[in-house]
N, C-alpha and C positions, 0 to 999 in steps of 0.2 A: 198788436199784442195777441199772442195765442193763449187762449184759456183752456187749460187741460180739463178733461172730462173723466168721470168715473165709469169705466167700461162695465163694471160689475154692478152698477146701480140698480136697485129694485125698490119698489115702494113698500115692501114688507120688511125691509132691513131693520135691524135693531140699532138705534142711535146710541152713541157713547160719549162720555167725557174723555178728552185726551189730556194727558199731563206730559209735558216735555221738560226734562231737566237738562240744563245746558251748562257745561263747564268750558274753560278756556280752550283746551286742546293740547295735543302732544304729538310728537313724531311717532310713526308706527314702528320704528326700530331705532336703536342707538347707533345709527350710522351717519356719516356725513351727508350721503345722498338724501336720506329721509329727513334729516334736520334741515337741509337746504330747502326742500319742498315746503316744510312746515313754516320756516322763517319767511320764505318768500310770500306765502299767503298771509301770515300774521302781520308782517311789517309793511304789507301793501295796503292795509286798511287805512283810509285817510283819517279815521277817528283815532287810530293808535299813534300815528305820526302825522302831526299837523304841519307839514311843510309843503311848499309848492311841488306839485307832482313831478314835474320834469327834473327839478333839482334833486328831489328825494330818490327818484327812480335811478338816476345816475349813481348816487351814493350807494343805494341798496344793491344794485346789480354789479356795479363797478368795484365796490370795496367790501361791503358787509358779507354778501353771499359768497364771496371768494375766500374770506378770512375766517369768519365765525363758525361755519358748520363743523369743522374738524374738532376744535376744542370743546364746543358745546356737545358734540356727540360723545366725546370722551367723558364729559361730566355726566351725561345721561347713562352711560355704561356703568358708572360707579354706583348708581342707585337702581338700576333696572331690576325688576323682579322676575321670577320664573314665569309668572302669568302675563308679564308685559310691563308697560309703563305704570308706575305707581299711581299717577293721576287717573289713568283709565281704570285700573283695577279697583281703586277705592270708589270712584264715581259710579262704576257699574254695580258694585256691591251695595252702595247706598240706594241707587235707583231700584234695584231688585227688592231690597228690604222694604222700601216705602210702598212699592207696588203690592207686596203681600198684605199690607195694611188695608188696602182698598179692594180686595178680591170680592167682597160681598157688601158693597156700599148701598146705602138706602136710596141714593139718587139714581142708581142704575149702573151699567157697566162703566168701569174706569180703565182706560188703556194707557200704558206708560211707554215712553221711549226716552233714551238718553242720546244727547247730541254733543258734539264739540263745536265751538264757534269756529275754530280753525282745525283742519285735519278731518279725520273720520271717526265715527259716523257724522256726516254733515247735518246741519239743521234741515236742509232741503230733503235729504234722504229720510231723516227721522219723521218729518212732517208728512211726507208721502205715505209712510207706513201707517201713521195715525189716520190719514184720510182714507186709506183702504180698509181701516177698521171702523168706518162709519162715524167718525168723530164729528159731532155737531157743536161741541163746546170745547174750547182749547184754553188750557192754563199753561203758561210758560214760566218756569222758575229758573232765572239765572242764578248760578251758584256763586254770586258775588254779594256778600253781606252789605258792603258799602257801595253806594252808587258812584259810578263815574261814566262820563261820556266815552271813555276809552274801553269800557268793559260792558256794563249793562246796556248802554245805548247801542252798542254794536250788535248785541243779540236781537234787539228790537229791529234794527236795520235788516238783518238777515231773515228774520221771521216775516217781516213786512214784504221783503223782496219776493219770498216764496209765495206768500198768500196772494200777491198781485196776480199770480197765474191761476188761482183757483176760481172755478165758476161759482161754487157755493161756499161762501165764507162762514166759518164757525163763529159763534159768540166767543169773544177773546178777552182774556184777562192776564195781566202780567205784573206781579209786584216788583217795584223798582228798587227796593232795598229792604233789608231786615236788620240793619246795624244796631238797632236798639230794642229789638223784639225781646221780651222777657225770657223766653225759652232759649234764645241764642245767648244772651248774657249769662244765663244760668249754666248753660252747657260749657261755655268757655271757662267760666269761673270754677266749675266742678273739675274740669280737666286740669286746671292749674293747681287746685287744692289737692288733687290726687298726686300730683308731682311733688308738692310740698311734703305730703305724708311719706312718700317713697324716698325722697332724697334729703329731706330737711328743708326748712324755710331758707331761701337764699338771702344773701346780702342785698341783692337787687333782682327784681323781675323786669325783663325787657319785653315789651309788646311791640313786635316789628311788623309793619305793614308794607306792602309793595309801594314803591315810590312813584311819583309823577313829576314832570317838569313844573316848577313853581308858577310858570306863566298860565297854566291851566287853572290854578286856584284863583289867580287874578282875573281870569276870564269868566269865572262864575261856576266852575265845577265844584260840587259840594263834597267831593271825596275826602279832602283833608278834615273837614268839619265832622263828617261821619266817623272817621277813624278816631278823632279826638273824643267824640262822645262814647264810642264803644269802649275805648280805653278807660275813660273816667268811670263809666258804669261798672266795668269789671273790677276796677280798683275799689270802688265803693262796696261792691258785693263781697270782696275779700277782706275789707277793712284795712286796706293798705294806706300808709301815710305817703305824702308827696315824695319824700326822699327814699321810698322803698321800691319805686318802680319808675319806668320811663317809657315814653311812646316814641318810636323811631321809624325810619323809612329805609328800605333796602332796594337793591337791584337797579340802582341808577345807571344810566347809559349816556355816553356823550359828554360834551363839555359844559353845557348850560346848567345852571343851578336847578336842583330838584328839591322836593319837599325835605325839610330838615327838622330835627337832627338826623344824621345818617347812622344807620345801624352799625356798620363796621367801624366808623370813627368813634362812636360812643363806646363800643366794647374795648377798643384800644386805650381810650382814655380811662375807663374804669380799671382795666388791668394795671395801668401805670399808677393809678391812685391808690392801689393796694386792696381793691375790692377782690375778694378771693372766690366767692361763690355766686354764680349767675345762672338763672334759669330763663329760657327764652321761649316765647310762644308767638305764633303768627296768626292772629284771629281772622285776617282777611282771606285766608286760603281755606276753602271748604274741604279740600283733599290734599294730602301730602303730594309734593311734586318736586321738580328740580330746584325751585327757589327755596323750599324748606329743607329738603333732605340733603342737598349738596351745598347750596349757598350758606344756609344758616347752620345746619348741624355739623358740617365739615369745615368749610372755609372760615366762618366766623368763630368757630371754636378755636381754630388755630390763631386767629388774630388776638383773641382774648388771652389764651395761655402764653403766647409768645410775648405779650405785654406784661405778664406777671400774674395773671389769673390762674386759679387752680381747679375749681370745679365748674363745669359747664354742662347743663342738661337742656336738651331740646324737648319741648312738650309737643307731642304729635297733634296734627290737625284733627278735627272732629271725625273725618272719614266716614265710616259706616257704623259709628257708635250708636247705642240705643238713644242717647240724647239727641243726636243729629237726626235720626229717623223720626223721633217725636217732633222735632222742630219742623222738618219738611212736611210731615203729615198735617201739622197745625197750619202751616202756610197754605197748603192746598185746601184744607177745610175752610179757611178764612176766605179764599177766593171763590169757593163754591157757594158761599152764603148768598141766599136770595134766589138761587136757581131752583125751579120746581123739579120734581123727579122726572126723569126721562121715561117715555113710553117704552115698555118692554114687549108689547104685542101690537104690531101694526097690520094685522091681518085685515081688519076692517078698512083701513086706509088703502091697502093694496086692492081689495075688491072694488072699492069705489073708484080708484084710479083706472082699473081695467074697464069698468062700466063706462068710463069717459073716453076709452080708446087707447089707454096706455098698453104697451106690449108686456111690461113686467113690473 
């Protein structure tokens, strides 16, 4: 194992706390080539697809990466913003806004970086930037409110893999979920209430979460339970009765059963039953992306209206809203609790080090 060193290390450097916000990732362009690179990295993660490696590798490279990139690139092109991928644009805006909240923090300098679990900027690249900024404490915030081994745990894997190469490890903290945090529940509830005021209260509210294979729930992944608790707490905050909302799961892939009920099937059933007005929110996504802007707001709108529905409104993710900034800031403050203030003047330490023979 090669342990990397800080070539710029000096004993009088000012230590800092580092905060790394991590989202899932995105292709860097809405093109088949960029999508192919992204999917190859994403779907090669053994936590994302739990199949024997040789079997899955033949399926991934022999079928999926030959067929999927072109239609997925077309879907990305339909939602691409002038500034780039929506997920990247909103994640960066959130990270920048939260960083501004910590410009003059009582604990000492706080340095921020944004990373994508798959794609760029990578976790390794972002962590190296923080290391060059003298980070001695590290807080990693995965932008996944509900924990899953397929999401939050993969962030830990990537961070751990990078830190294995560091000679001086920082103090490290990483919240594993915030699915029931009061500020999170309030932020989601307020965004829904805002939509109700704007469009009128719907016949049904649909809370759609990204799906997972059912076997992961049976294997002990708490994701399904976290989603159910989020949905229940939001419904209670809004004062909704059981027949006024539903919790469903989207984005299933392959032939095996995934978490149910399915979002698209539910919307088709509601349209056929004469339900005319639906509003939909996806609380598991911190930032709007392909799954919300194209799958929910476009595809599922069509499913609902073609089945007989009339009004369909997608409620945006929290993105870089003030409520989301407040939530992220609170999570970071929570992780900082118990740490004493960092030294801001290490002149004495440097002088003592030189007296013992240090070069700098």
